[in-house]
C-alpha positions as CSV (number, residue, x, y, z in Angstrom):
1,X,43.2,-110.6,-67.1
2,X,43.5,-108.1,-64.3
3,X,40.7,-105.8,-63.6
4,X,40.8,-102.1,-63.1
5,X,37.7,-100.5,-61.7
6,X,35.7,-103.6,-62.5
7,X,37.0,-104.2,-66.0
8,X,39.8,-106.2,-67.6
9,X,42.7,-104.0,-68.8
10,X,45.1,-104.7,-71.6
11,X,47.0,-102.8,-74.3
12,X,45.8,-102.5,-77.8
13,X,48.4,-105.2,-78.7
14,X,46.7,-107.6,-76.2
15,X,49.2,-107.5,-73.3
16,X,47.8,-107.6,-69.8
17,X,48.5,-104.6,-67.6
18,X,49.6,-105.1,-64.0
19,X,48.7,-103.1,-60.9
20,X,52.3,-101.8,-60.9
21,X,51.9,-100.5,-64.5
22,X,48.7,-98.8,-63.6
23,X,50.1,-97.2,-60.5
24,X,51.2,-94.1,-62.5
25,X,47.6,-93.1,-62.8
26,X,46.5,-90.4,-60.3
27,X,43.5,-91.0,-58.1
28,X,40.9,-89.2,-60.2
29,X,42.1,-90.4,-63.6
30,X,40.2,-92.9,-65.7
31,X,42.2,-95.0,-68.1
32,X,40.9,-94.7,-71.7
33,X,43.5,-96.5,-73.8
34,X,46.8,-98.3,-73.4
35,X,49.5,-99.3,-75.9
36,X,53.2,-100.4,-76.0
37,X,55.0,-98.6,-78.8
38,X,58.2,-100.1,-80.1
39,X,60.0,-96.9,-79.3
40,X,59.2,-93.4,-77.8
41,X,61.4,-90.4,-78.1
42,X,60.6,-87.0,-76.4
43,X,61.9,-83.8,-77.9
44,X,64.7,-85.7,-79.8
45,X,66.2,-86.6,-76.4
46,X,65.1,-89.4,-74.1
47,X,64.5,-92.7,-76.1
48,X,62.7,-95.7,-74.6
49,X,62.2,-99.2,-75.9
50,X,58.8,-100.7,-75.4
51,X,57.5,-98.0,-73.0
52,X,53.9,-98.0,-71.8
53,X,51.6,-95.4,-73.3
54,X,48.6,-94.6,-71.2
55,X,45.8,-92.3,-72.3
56,X,43.5,-91.1,-69.6
57,X,40.6,-88.7,-69.4
58,X,43.1,-86.0,-68.3
59,X,46.5,-86.7,-70.0
60,X,48.9,-88.7,-72.1
61,X,51.5,-90.6,-70.1
62,X,54.6,-92.5,-71.2
63,X,56.3,-94.7,-68.6
64,X,59.4,-96.8,-69.2
65,X,59.9,-100.2,-67.6
66,X,61.5,-100.2,-64.2
67,X,62.8,-103.4,-62.6
68,X,62.9,-102.1,-59.0
69,X,60.8,-99.6,-57.2
70,X,57.6,-97.7,-58.0
71,X,56.8,-97.1,-61.6
72,X,56.6,-93.4,-62.6
73,X,55.5,-91.2,-65.5
74,X,58.7,-90.4,-67.5
75,X,56.7,-88.0,-69.7
76,X,53.2,-86.7,-69.3
77,X,51.1,-84.0,-71.0
78,X,47.7,-82.7,-70.2
79,X,45.3,-82.9,-73.1
80,X,45.1,-79.1,-73.2
81,X,48.8,-79.1,-74.1
82,X,48.5,-81.5,-77.0
83,X,47.9,-79.8,-80.4
84,X,48.2,-82.5,-83.1
85,X,49.1,-86.0,-84.0
86,X,50.1,-87.4,-87.4
87,X,51.6,-90.5,-88.8
88,X,53.8,-91.7,-91.7
89,X,55.8,-94.7,-92.6
90,X,58.9,-94.9,-90.4
91,X,62.1,-94.2,-92.3
92,X,60.1,-93.9,-95.5
93,X,59.3,-97.6,-95.6
94,X,57.9,-99.4,-92.6
95,X,56.4,-101.9,-91.7
96,X,56.2,-99.6,-88.6
97,X,54.5,-96.2,-88.4
98,X,56.0,-93.1,-86.9
99,X,53.4,-91.0,-85.0
100,X,54.4,-87.4,-84.0
101,X,52.4,-85.9,-81.2
102,X,53.0,-82.2,-80.8
103,X,52.7,-80.9,-77.2
104,X,53.7,-77.7,-75.5
105,X,56.5,-79.7,-73.7
106,X,58.0,-80.8,-77.1
107,X,57.3,-83.3,-79.8
108,X,56.8,-87.0,-78.9
109,X,57.8,-89.6,-81.5
110,X,56.1,-92.9,-81.2
111,X,57.1,-95.9,-83.4
112,X,54.2,-98.3,-83.5
113,X,53.2,-101.5,-85.3
114,X,51.3,-100.7,-88.5
115,X,48.3,-102.8,-87.5
116,X,47.7,-100.7,-84.4
117,X,48.7,-97.2,-85.7
118,X,45.2,-96.1,-86.6
119,X,43.8,-97.1,-83.2
120,X,46.7,-95.3,-81.3
121,X,46.4,-92.2,-83.5
122,X,42.6,-92.1,-83.1
123,X,42.8,-92.5,-79.3
124,X,45.3,-89.7,-79.0
125,X,43.2,-87.4,-81.3
126,X,40.1,-88.2,-79.2
127,X,41.9,-87.2,-76.1
128,X,43.0,-83.7,-77.2
129,X,39.8,-82.9,-79.1
130,X,37.5,-83.4,-76.2
């Protein structure tokens, strides 16, 4: 495992995070939680497969994979701009869960594996309720 500020860092699914993936964090941010949703869609527009979801002490960040160059935040929202998160079975069935995060910048749809949905939803809720 790689270490970040003295501790091993991985996603809730168990994948190791690289220094390149963590480079989207700003200097004073502390990583709280990380996940790899199956899909993320922002405001019904941009759609990314297997993006990286990082939750920090300041904001929620979604970053899609990039083969060349520096990784960047494709979407980010300060916790003060997040109002709710809720989940339901995706397309009425599953086995994946659709989480909708309401932000001032638009709704974010996250499709996540059922076994990790509660952890991801709880981590998002913890961020905006601080």
